[in-house]
N, C-alpha and C positions, 0 to 999 in steps of 0.2 A: 354595560358593565361599569361599575363605579370605580373600581381600582384598576390601574394600568401600570405596568412596570416602566420605570423611568427610562429604560433603554429605548423606548419608542419615542421619546421626546424629540430627538433630532430628526427621526423619520417623519413624524407628524408635521414639524415645522417646515421640513423640506417639501413635503407634499403641498402644504398650504402656500408656499411661495412659487408653486408652478414648475418645480424641477428645472430651474434656470440653467443648471450645468449642461443641459443638452442643447441649449440655444447656440446658434452660430453667430449671433450678433452681440457679442459680449465685450466688455472692457475688463481687463485683468487688473487686480489690485493686490497689494501685500501690506500687512501691518508690521511695522518695524519698531524695535525698541523694547520688546518684551523678553528678549533672550535671557536677560539677567534674572527674570522672575521664574521661580520654580513652577508656577502655575501655567506659564505660557500665555499666548495671546488670548483675547476673548473668543468664545466659540461662535458668537453671533454679532452681526452688525445690523442696527436698525437704520434703514434708509428712508429719509424724508425728502419730499420736494418742497422747496420754499417758494411761496407765491409772490412775495413782494419784499422790497428792501426798506419799507417804512416801518412796519411793525415786525415783520418776519413770520407771518402766518405760514404754517407748514402742515403737511399731512403725511402720515406713514404710508409708504407705497410698497415696501418690501422688507423682508427679514432675510439677511444674507448669512449663509453658513461660512465659517472661517475654519480652515483646517489647522492641524497642529503646527504647520510651518508658517501660519499667518496669511495664507493665500485665500483670495475670494474673487468673485467676479459679479458683474451686474450688467444689465441691458443698457446699451447706449441709447440716448434720446433719438427719436426718428427724424425730426425735422428742425427743431429750434434748440438753441442753447438753453440749458436748464441750470438752476441753482439747486444742488443737492446738499443735504446735511447728513453725514454718517455719524451715528452715535453708538458708543459702547461705554455706558456710564462708568466713571464720571467724564470721560473724554468725548469730544465731538470735533468734527472736521467739516468746514464749509467748502464746497467744491463747485467750480464752474465746469460743466461738461458740455462740449460741443457735439453736434450731431454728425451722422454719416461716418466717414473714416478719419475724421480729424484727429481723434484721440487714438494714437497708435502705440503710445508708451504705456508702461505699467504705472498705475497710480500707487504711490507709497503714502500710507498714513502713519505719521511719526508719533510715537508716544513722548509726551513732554518729559524732560529730564527733571522738572520741578514737580513737587507734590501737588495734588488737586487742591483748589481753593474753595470748592463747593461740591455738592453731591453729584451734580450732572452739568452737562453743557459747558465743560471747561474746554475752550477752543484750543486746538493744537494745530501743528503745521502739517502740510502735505507737500508732495513733490511729484511732478510728472516726468522730469528729465530736463537736461540742460537746454534743449531746443524748444521747449514748450513755452507759450506766452506767459503762463503763470510764473515760471522760473525767471523769465526776463523782467516781469513786473516786480517780483520780489527783489531782484537786483537793483531796480530803480528805487524801490522803497528804502532799501538799506543805504543806498547812496544818498538819498534825501536825509536820512538820519545822520549820516556823517557830516553833511553840509550844515544841518541844523546845529550840530555841536560846534562847528567853526563859527557860526553866526550868533551863537547864544549871547555872548557878552555884549556885542554891539546892539542886539535887539533889546536887551535889558537896559542898556545905557540910553537908547533912544526913547524908551518908555519912561525913563526917570527912576527906574528901580535901583540904580547904583549911584544915586546922588548926583554929583557934578560930572559924571563920566561922559556926558554928551559931547563935550569938546574933544574927547579922545577918539570918537568914532570916525573911522575911515570910510566915508560913503563910497569911495571908489572900490574899496574892498567888498563891501556888502553888495554893491551893484554887480561886481564881477561874479559873486556867488549866484546871484539871480540869473545871470547870463549862462553860467555853467549848467545850472539846473534846467533852465528852459531848453538848452541845447540837448541835454540828455532826454528830456521828454519828447522833443521834436524828432530826434533820431528814432526813438522807440515807436512813435506814432507813424513813422514812415514804413514800418514793418507791415506787410500785408495782413498778418494775423491779428493786427490791432485795428484793422479797418472794418472787417466783417467776420463774425458778428461784433456788435459794438460794446459788449460787456467789458472787455479789457480796455478799450479806449476810454470808457467811462471811469474806470478805476484810475487811469493815468490823469484824467481831467480832475478827479477828486483830489489826487495828490498835489496837482498844481494849485488847486484852490486852497488847500490846506497850507501850502507854502506861502501863498500870498497873504492869507489871513495871519499866519504867524509872523510875517514880515511887517505887520501893522496896517495893512490895507483896511480902509473903513468899510462899514456895511454897505454904504451907498456905492462905493467903487467895486466891491465884490459883486454886488447885484448887477452892475453894468457889465462886468467881465462875464458873469453868468449869461446875461442876455445876449451878448455878442457871440458867445460860443454856441448857445442853444438855437439861435435863429437858423442856423444851417441844418439843424436836426429836424427835418420835416418828414422823413420817410417812416419814422416809427409812430405808432399810436401811443396814447398815454398809458394804456395797459402794458404795452411792451416796455415802456420806459420805467415804470415802477417795479418791473421784475428785475431790473438791473441794480445791483448793490451800489455801484459807483454813482449812477445817476441820482439815486435817492439820497445818498450821503452828501452829494454836492448840493442838491436842492435844500436839504435840511440845514447844511452849513450856512447857506446864504439867506435862507428865508425863515429860520426857526422862530424869529420874533416879528414876522411880517405884520401881524394883526396889531402890533404896537407901533409900527414904524411907517407904514405906507399911507395911512389916512386916519383922521380923527375917528374915535369910536362912533360918534353920531352918524358919520357918513357911511361907515360899514353897516350899521344897523339899518339905515335907510336903503342902502343898495340890496341888502338881503331881503328886507320886507317887500321891496318892489321886484325881487328876483332879477336884479340888474347885474348879472355876472360880468357883463362887458366892462363896467366901471371898475370892478375888482381886478379884472385882468389888466386894464390900463394902468391902474395904480401900482400893480405888481410888476408890470412890464413883461407879462407872460402871455402865453396862448390861452384861449378860452377853456380848453379842456384841462389845463393845468390848475384852474381854479378849484377843481375837485380835490387835487392834492393839497392845496392850501387849506381848504375847509376841513379835510381829513386831519391834517396836522394840527390845526387849531383846536379841533374837538379832542384830539389826543392830549395836547399840551395843557389846555385849560378847558375842561368840559363845560359847555355853556349852551343855553337855549338858542343863541343866534346861529351857531354852526349847525345845530340839529335841525333848526327850521329850514336852513338852506338845503339840507339833504332831503327834507320832506318835499321840497319843491323840485328837486333834481334827482329823483330816484332812478331815472333812466341813465345816470352816469355810468360809464364802463367800470368805475371803481366801486360802485355800490355793493357788489357782491363781496369784494375784499373787505370793505369796511364792516360788513355784517359778520365776518368770521370772528369767532370768540375763542379759537383754540379748542383743546380737548375738554369736553364736559366731564364732570364727575360721573362715575358709574351710578346707574339706578339699580333697582332690585333685580331686574332682568339681566343686566350686565353682570352683576356680581354672581348670580347663581350659575352663570355659564363659565366662570373661571375655575381653574384648578391650581392647586399648589402642592408642593412635595412635602411629605412627612419624613421623620427620621429613618424610616425603613425604606425610603426612596420610592414609595408608592405615590401615585398622583391621586389627590382626593378633591372632590368638588366642594366648593364653598357652601353648598347647602348643608354641610355638617354643622354650620353655625345657626341655621334657621331655628326660630322659636325662642331664642334667648338674646339678650344684649351681648355684643362682643366688643371687647376693648382690645385693640391691637397695638403692641409696642414694636415699632420698626427699628431694627438694629443692623449693624454690620460688624463682621469680625475685625479685630484690631482697633476698634473704637473704645477708648477707656470710658467715655461718657455713656456709651451703650451698655457696657458692663455694669456701670454704677447704677444706671436707671433700671436695668434688669433686676438687680437686687432689691431696689425700692419697689419695683413692680410686684415681686413675690410678696413683699411685706403688705402691700395694698390688698393683694388677693387674700392673704391670710386674715387680714383685719375685717374683710367683708364676708367671710365664709358663712357666718351665722345670720348676718343682716340681709344679704342679697344673694340668694342662690339662683338668681335668674341672669347672672352675668358670667360670661366665659372670658378667660384671659389667654391671649394668644401672643406669642413672640414671633415676629415675621422677619426673616433674614432676606436682605436684598444683595447678598454677596454675589459677585459676578462669576466666581469660579467654584468648582466642586471642592477644591482644596480649602478655600476659605470657609465654605459651609461645614466641612468636616471639623475645622478648628472651632467653629461655633458650637457644634454638637458636643465637643469635649468640655464646653463651658457650662453645660447643664448641671444643676445640683441634684436633680431628680429626673427619672425617666417619665414622671408624671407631668413635667413641664410641657405645655402644648407649643411645640416649636414647628414652624413651617418655613418653606423656602420657595421663592419665586425667581431668584436670580436677578440680574440687572436688566430686567425686562421693562422697557420704557412704557409699554402699554399699562403695566401696573403702576408705574410712577405717575403717569398722567391720570389714570382712572381713580386713584386714591389721593391725588395731589400730594405725593411724597416729595417734599422739598428739602428735608434735612434729616439728619439722624443724631440722636434718637428722636422719634416723633410718635405721638399717640393718635389713633384713629378709632372712632366708635361707630359700629354698625348696629342698626336697630334690629329687633327680632324678625322683621320682615326683610332684612338684608338691604335696607336703604342706608346710604352713607349719612350718618347723623351728624358727624363732625370730623374735620381733619386737622383741627388746630387746638386740641384740648391741652390742658396742663400736663406736664411730665409727672411721673409717679412721685418724684421728690419735691414737687412744687404744687401739691394740692389736688392731684388727680382723684384721690379717694373721696374728697368732698364733692367733686363733680359727679362721680358714679353713684353716690348715695342718693342724689336728687333725681336720677333718671326716672322718667315715667313713660 
């Protein structure tokens, strides 16, 4: 059956997620901050697992239903601490979730009081409760911010940024701030919850490293500090380390320019050609398995054949699989034909309705003045091409996250003949069509392949692009 009533949408998504509400091994959550909005909280949360703290590769693992009061639930990890990202575009929340019965409080996802700065993945705050390690870490982070404000003038003076202010710096005062901050870190690290698992300990270490860097510690001394702290960390594998956000941010802080600092370029080239990773590890002062992180970061920072050649000789590295992840690929024709979107009568329609003709899609959101402006230009482009190109379909696609916003967009139509479709704030659509901004134009070929996701807007020459389609 090609047409289905939209009332089944929630049921279908619920069945696809495995009916989690009946599971006994759940963590409870609530979304807070939507009370002032007439539309209420989002109906769905997209739940991702993040695999590493270097790039942030992630995969969609569940779609969680959210009730009208903002409550939701999700499965707790069975054995090890995981990094999850919950997304309800434009907002997202990164969460550390410990296994077993460690997480007994309700997870609160807070809506930012400030407006979104981009279409999606605007990071917002979360809260587990006052006894949770995340709350204790946030208190330390805020304390560090307060101390930073007190040390700001002295640090600027020491750097020469305020002229002859160096003589006014009270080194006893700055040293006392260092002592106070170190004592706060030490006290927190004595808490058993910061010992195992190590994710929260890594975050504290990253904060200490950032403090030392802001205090003017040189790259060489920062690397020494890193080496002293990391020598005791022998229980974890390199794969476990890169799954920790704090460990990766610390490593990057210290070693982000390692390929320019630890050895002459000729030595690096020679070591890679001879597959002599021991020399690289010695120069970096790191373990042998950490060389893979160094090469991964070098390849990301400055793509080059030297790092790529190292990987060709070390494809058995535990990090090889992470390095090869490229995120979500654009949909192909088979993916596209399996999708459905909602029309103004709230029926669900397969995208195969577009098959056989070129389709140009204008992505819009209610409340966006730019979207409304480009929609008017979109109609003008359609009218101008009616006689020249009858093999092109014009579609306006709403990615509004609520039914109320969609209804407002429906009222913006000038004619019932406008081909208007709705997919909501579904991250699978945003990934599959690489929707990064609004308004945006996307072109699908007559065989439903994604032809382009970055064409000109209607007011900026889209008509000239469409005339040349072959």
